Every structure is written in structure tokens, then in C-alpha cells.
N, C-alpha and C positions, 0 to 999 in steps of 0.2 A: 547629504542627504542619500542612502542608498535608494536606486531606482529600484530594486526589487521589495515587495511587502507580499506576505503569506497572511492571509485572515483565517484563523480557523479558534477553534474553542482553547481554552485553557490548559490543553493536554495535546499528547501527540496525536493519537489513535490515526486518524486517514489525514492527518497533515504530518506525520512523522517522516515519509518520504521527499517530501519539499524540504523541510529541515536538515535533514542526513544530508539533501546531496548539497545544499549551500554549506554546510558545515564543511563536508568533502572537499569539496572546491574553494573552501576558504571565501566565499563569496559574501559580501556585505547585505545584509537583508534588516528590513524592518520586522517583527512580527505585533499582528493585530488581532486581542483574541475581547474586544468590548464590543461588546453586541450592539449598542449604538451606531460604533463605527461600522460592523461589518453589517448593519441593516441597511446604511446606505447603500450598499454592491448588491443584498442579497433578495431577488423577486419574492423568494418565500416570506420574508418578513417585511414586502411593501414598496422596496427600492422598484423603480422602473427602469429595468437592465436587462441583459439578458445571461445575466448572471443569476441560476437559482440557488445555491446556498454555497456553503464553506464545506470544502476549503477552497480558497479563492488565493490566486496568484495576482497581482499586480506587477506590472513591467512597464514602467512609462506610465504611456495611457492605456496600453493594452492590457485588458481585464481576461483569466478565463477560469473556468470552476468546474468541477466534479473531478472526483480523485484522480481518476485514470486520464484524462484530459491534460489537469494540472500537472499531473507530477512528467506525465512524457512532453508535456509543452517546456518545463521548466529543464529536464534532461537535453534535451534536445538545446536548449540555450545556456545549459553550463558548459556543454561539448561531452555529455555522458553518452556518445555516441560509436560504440568501437567500431572497428573495421568491420566485421560481419555483421553488424545491426540492419534488421531488418524492420520498419517501421510498422507493417502492415501484421506482424508477427510478433512483434512488441505490444499493439494492440490487442490481438488474441490472447498473448501470455498473459496481462492484467485481466482480462476481462475472467480468464480461467482462475486467477488468484478471488475475483470476486465469488465466482461460481462457486468455490472451495469455502472457503473463508466466510464468507459473509451471507450467502445465500444456504452457503451447508452448515457448517457449526454453526453460524450465528444464528440463522433460523431455527435452530434445533435447541440450542443453549438453554432455555426456559425452565427444562422441567429436564432431570436426572434420565429416566427410562427412554425418554425421545432421544437426547443427545448421546445415551449408550447404544440404542437402535442404532444410529445414524453411523456414528465412528466405526461401531463392526460390519456394517454394512458392506457389500462389495463397490457398490457407489462411491463411498469414502475413498475405497484405496483405489479405484478408476481415478477419480481425480485428482487425488494426492501426486498417482502414476504420470498422470499427463503433465504435472510442472516437473517432476522429477526427472523424464525424459527431457523435457525442454532444455533444460540446465547443461549447456556444451561443457562447465567444466573450467576454472571452479567458478565462472557466473556463466550469467545466460546466453551471452554471443561471445564466450571463448573466455581470456585470461582479463580482460577489463572489466571493471562494473559499469553497466548502464541504469538506466531511469527503472527497468523492468526488476532490478535487483534489489533496488532500495525501496519499490511498490512492494515486492515480497517480503522484505522485510518488515516493514511497515506491520503487515499481517501478522507473519511468527511473533515480533513482539509481541500486539497485541492478544495473540491467540495463546503465544507460552505464558504468558502470565496469569490468563483467565482459565485456564484451560490445561495446557501441555504441563507446565511445571505441576501444578496442585494436583493431577492426577497421578504423576509421577513421583510424587515426594508420597503422599498418602494412600494409594495403594498399586505403586511399581509397576504401575502400567505406561509404557514409552512409547506412545502413538508416531514419535518420528523417527524411533529407531530404523523403520524399514525405506527412510528416505535420506540417505547419506548425503546425495546433491544438493539437497533443500537445507537441510542443516548447517551444510558449509558456507551457503551465502549468510549464515548468521554471523 
């Protein structure tokens, strides 16, 4: 029985970085998407724990939730901490990714006009350029992937399938073209 269990819905989205890091390192794990099982660990669904909602990583008896915390914990646990890795910058970079892809794009994607206004705004480019400049190349901290790279990949995959690819296919608009470092992480 593997020591590591990932609790998340039956899709990747915010749990993608966890699954991909485990697969990348060939680490055995269990994946639990049964809501009743998750409810035993999630305070959001009535459990008396300090973990609110999925994704949750269970490593032995240790539980950690929230997408950034669980990703950075698992990355460290799996040895995805290259020589140039800086834990505090990793937290900052993950927060920048959430600000851009969830609080930016995700908060504006319910209406086409609102989303169009956002992606054409200087703020969108500023946020994307923060991510672009942080990637030392080809990965965030140089030549080896870290948890932050997997965290970016989960958000790029999520938004590429729901926004970037359809815009490019339907209208010829390539919102990722100005950000080759970011695209390279894919």
C-alpha cells in the first residue's frame, strides 16, 4: 500500500501538479476522488480537521491541503528541489500563478466581453511577464524541474484547454506567443 494518497475530484485541475510529480518521480500513490472519503478529511464538508478542501495529500499520517501548500510539500518530499531552489521564491511564484490564472483569467471568464477586456489589459501582460521573467530556463530554477514548474503546468493545461487553444483555433489569437519561457515549461 503506497504511503502517499492524493484526494481530489475525478479530474486533474488543481490536483494535476500532484499527480504529475508522482508520475514523474515514479512514486507509487493512491488517488481518491470519492466525496464521502474526502469528506472525512475536509473541514469544508464537516470533518474536524485542519485541512479545508481538496486537493489534500496524505503522507503517512501527515495531511496537507490547499493547492500551493500541497504542491510545494510534495515537491520537497519527492526531491524536486534543484540546487538553485529558493523556498520563499517558490511560494511567491505559485501565488503569482494563482493571481494570474485563477484570480485573473478565472475570475473574468464568465463573460466574453469581461475576459476580452482583461486579456487585452496591461495588467494581464504584467502578470504574465512576472511569470515569464521568473523562469530561469528552461525551468523556474534552471535546468531541472521543481514543484513550481508542475504548478505552472497544471494551470497552463487548465487554461489552454478552456481558453488559449479555443481562442487560437477559432480566432487566430495566440495569447501565449509573447511568453516563450512559460510555454516551454509545457
